[in-house]
N, C-alpha and C positions, 0 to 999 in steps of 0.2 A: 171360625173354629167349628169342627164337625160335631154332630150330635154325640158320637161315641166319645170324643175327647171331653166334651162337656159333662157327660155322665161320669166318666172316670174322675174328673176333677171334683165334681160334686160329692161323690162317694169317698174321695180321699180324706175328707174331714174325719171320718171314723178312725182309720189307722193313725192319723195325726194325733188325735186325742189320746189314743192308746199309748203311742210313743212318748208323748209328754208326761203322761201319768207314770209310765215306767221310769223315765229319767228322774222324775221327782223323788223316786225311792233311793237314788244314788247321788246325793247332793255334792259329795266330794268329786265325783266324776264331772258333774256340771260345772263346779268351780274350776277344775283343772283345764278342761277342754273348751268350755264355753266362756264363763265369766272372766277367766284369766288367759283365755286362748283366742278364740275367734271374735268374741264380742268387742274387745278394745279396738281391733282392726276395723270392724264394721262401724263402730261408733265414731272413730276418728275420721274415717272416710266420709261419713255423713256430715260431720262438722266442718271438715275442710271444704266440702262441696257447697254447703249452704250457710256456714257461719258468717261469711263475709257479706251476705245479703242483709240489708238493714231492717227488713221486715220479716215476719214469720211466714215462711212458705207453707208450713204445716197448717196454720190457721186457714190460709187460702184453700188448701186441699180439702180441709174439713167442710168449708163453706160450699165448695164445688160438689163435694160428695153429697151434701144435703140436697142440693139442687137436682143432682142426677137421681137420687133415691125418689124424690117426689115425681120427677119425670117418668121414671120407670113404672111406678104404680099407676100413674095416669094413663100411660100408653099400653100397659099390659093387664089392666084389671079384667078385661074380657077374657084373656087367656086363662085366668084363674078358674072361670066357669067351664070353659070349653076343654082345656088341656091342663088340668091342675099340676100334673107331674112336671110338665115343661116350665110352668111358672115357678114352682118351688126349686126346680133344678137350677134355674138362673140365679136364684137367691143363694143356693148352696154353693154354687161355683164361686161367688164373691166371698162368701163366708170362709170357704176353704182357703182361698188365696190370702185373705186378710189374717186368718189364724196362723198360717205358715209364716207370713211376713212378720207378724207381731212377735212370735216366739224367736224367730231367727234374728231379728234386729234388736230385740230388747227383752222380751217377756221371759225367756228362760232364766233370767237373773232372779226371778221369784223363787227358784228352786235351789239356789246356792245355800251353803251352810249358813246358819244365823251368825251375825257379826260377833256376838259374845263368844262363840266358839272359836272364831278366827282370831280374836284378840286374847283369848285365854282368860276371860273374866267371868264372874258369876252372872246369873240372871234373876236372882232372888235377893230380897233385902227385908230387914225388919222395920217396924215403924220407928224404932229408935234411930236406926241408921238413916232413914229417910228424913227425920226431923233434924238430925245433926247436919246432914248435907245441906238441907234447905236453909238452915241458919247461916252456914258458910256462904251459900249462894246469895243470900240476902245481903250479907256484908260486902261481898264482891260487887254486886250490882249497885248497892248504895254508894260505894266508893266511886265507881265510874260515873254514876249520875251526878254526884257532887263535883267531880273533877270536870265534867263537861259543862255543866250549867252554872256552877258556883253558888247554887242555892238549892237546898234539898226540896223545895216546894215547886220547882219549875220542871215541867215535862221536857224531855229531850227532843229537840227538833233537828232533823238531819240537814246538814248544810250542803248536801250533794244533790245532783240531778240523778235521774234513773240511770242514764248512760254512765255517769261517774261510778255508780255503785257496781254496775255490770263489769266495768273495766277493773275496778279495784278488787273485786271479789277473787280474781285469779291469784293475787299474791297471797291470800289466806291459804289457798290450797298449795301454793308453792312452799310456804313455810311448813305446812302440815306434812308434805311429802318428804321432807328431809328425814323425818322419823318413820313415816309410813309410805314407802315408795308406791304401794298399790293405790294410794289416794291421789296420785298425780292427775292434774286436770289440764290437758292440752289436746287440741286447740279449743278455745272457748266458743260457745254458740248460745248465748243467753240474750233473750229479746223480750220486749214488752208485747203482750198478747194483743192482737187486733180485735179480739172478742172479750175484752176486759169487762165490759158492762154485763154481758150474759154470764160470764164467770162469777161476777159479784152476786147476781141474782141467784145463782146456783150455790153460792157459799164457798167458792174456791179461791185461794190466793195465787194459784199458779198450777201449771201442769207440764209434764214432758210429753212431747209427741213421739210415740214409740216408732213411728215410721220414718221420721226425718231426723230424730235425735236432737231436735231443737228444744231448749228449755224456755218456756213462756212464763213470765211473771205478770200477774194481774196488776196493771199500772194505774188503776183508777184512783188509788190513794197512796201517797208516799208518807209512810210513818216509820216509827222506830223498828218495825219488824222487817223492813224491806231488805236490809243486808242478809239477815238470816234466811228469809224466804228465797233470795237469790242463791245462796249457798246450798239450800235444801234442794232446789231444782237441779243444780249442778251435780249434787250427789247422785241424783237419779241418772244423770248422763254417764257417770263413771261406773254405773252398774249396780247401784243399790236400789232395787225396785221397791222394796217394802218401805212404806211411809215412815215407820218408826226409825228404821235404820238411816233413811235419808235425813230425817230430823237430827239424828245423833251425829252423823258425818258432817252435816251442814253446821251444826253447833261447833264441832271441833275446828272446822275451817274458819268460822267467824271469830271464835275466841282465840285462834292462833294468829289472827291479823294484828298488825302493828297499829292499826287505827282504832282509837277508843270508841268511836261510834259503832264499828263492826262488833267489837267485843261487847259493848253494852247490848246491842241487838241480840247477840247469842245468849248472854246471861239472863237478860230480862225475859226473853221469849221462853226459855226453859224453866225459869223460876215459876211461871204460871202453871206449867205442867206439874211441877213438884207441889205447889200450893194446892192444886186441885186434888192431887193424890192424898195429901195430908188431910184436906177437908173430908174426903171420902172415908178416911180411917179414924180421924179424931178431930171433931169440930172445935173442941176447946183449944187444942194445940194450934189449930189453924188460926184462931182468933189471936193467940199470943204472937204467932209469927207475922201475921198481917200488920200488927201494931208496930213492928220493927222496920217496916218498909217505908222508905221516904215518900212523902206525899206526891212528889214529882213523878215517881214511877207509877203510883196508882193513877195519876192523871193520864199517863201514857196508856194504861190499860183501859181507862174509861173512854178515852178518845176513840180507840179502836172498837170497843163494844158499841159505842153510839153510832159509829159509821156503819157497822154491819146491821145494826137494828133497823136502820132506815131502809134497808134492802130486803128485809124479811118478807116472804111471800108464801102463799099456800103450796107452790110447786117445789120449794126448797127441800122439804123432807123427802119428796119423791127422788130428787137428784141424789140426796145423801143415801137413801136406801139403795138406789142403783149402784152407787159407788161401793157401798157396803157389800152388795152381792158380788160386785166385780172383785173386791179384795178376797172374799171367801173362795171365789172360783180360781184365784191365783195364789193358793197356798198360804193365805192369811186367815186361819181358821176362825179367829174371833172378829174378823171384819174390822170396822173402824175402831173397835175397842183395843186393837193391837197397838194403837198410838201410845197407850200407857206404858208399853214395853220400853219406851225411850227413858223413862224414869229409872228403871232397873239398870239400863246401860250407863246412865249418868252416875248413879250411886256407886256402882261397882268399878267403873273406870276411874273414878276419882279416889278410890281406895288406894290405887297404885300411883295416881297422879294427883295429889292433893291440891285443892284450890289455894 
């Protein structure tokens, strides 16, 4: 590549940023022409190409990228002192190419209209509405836990392998798509991450590779959350970039499933979000609600908490702060705190579709 072409590519990052910021101001345009236009074609092409491969191609690409980055700095550190512009130009060329590919292949979905607008539901709720919904969610979760275990004191243990869950998750989306065609999920491309141990130390349960459209699940531990996490990552694949919206769509897919373990996963996972929000607003009401939850469900929560506590490390807050900055840079103004938005979606959605 000529020096002139490298300079043009390096400087192209500036107009790219401007274009993305301008498109962010017209979310309906993004939804019509990108999220519901070219993106489904790109995503399906990626999944048809890579979905059949039993391991994560994206994980391997990330590992290779790490090696190349280290090699680049080792080989070019002298260039930084002698010709700094050429050193930084090489970096900007890569950044410009990744920035373009990221937004073309997935990232523009961050700028689509919020899902509560698309569904025509509210996005605010009172404490009374939250408590009322949480009580109903506790009843539904308790019922499923007792149905599965036959004893309200036993934690739910999944009888499936990871691959079973990946294959089964598709039917949840198939049932969901009968009422919401835009939530159709085909073809599947959901895999166990090759870097599950590093993901655990970073505090992540999974991720979507935006360059390959492969959904990776942290496979280090198989617990009650696994079906919901799988559906969450698949929600990213069909175009819901925001974490809160992927949580909500994943919940809808899991609870639409005909399998009780999937439904339990969805209800129990979201019950924790609701309980956390009640605790933040009214600690006395939280204590009353917690007392109504079956001991087996609390055991499920304790098992998960114990697992993650064993991998706590000084670097985890750094990774969380990095992800927080990433969310803010991609139209999630409140960063990680936007996860609580899923509670508003749950409360308002179930006003129209009671539990």
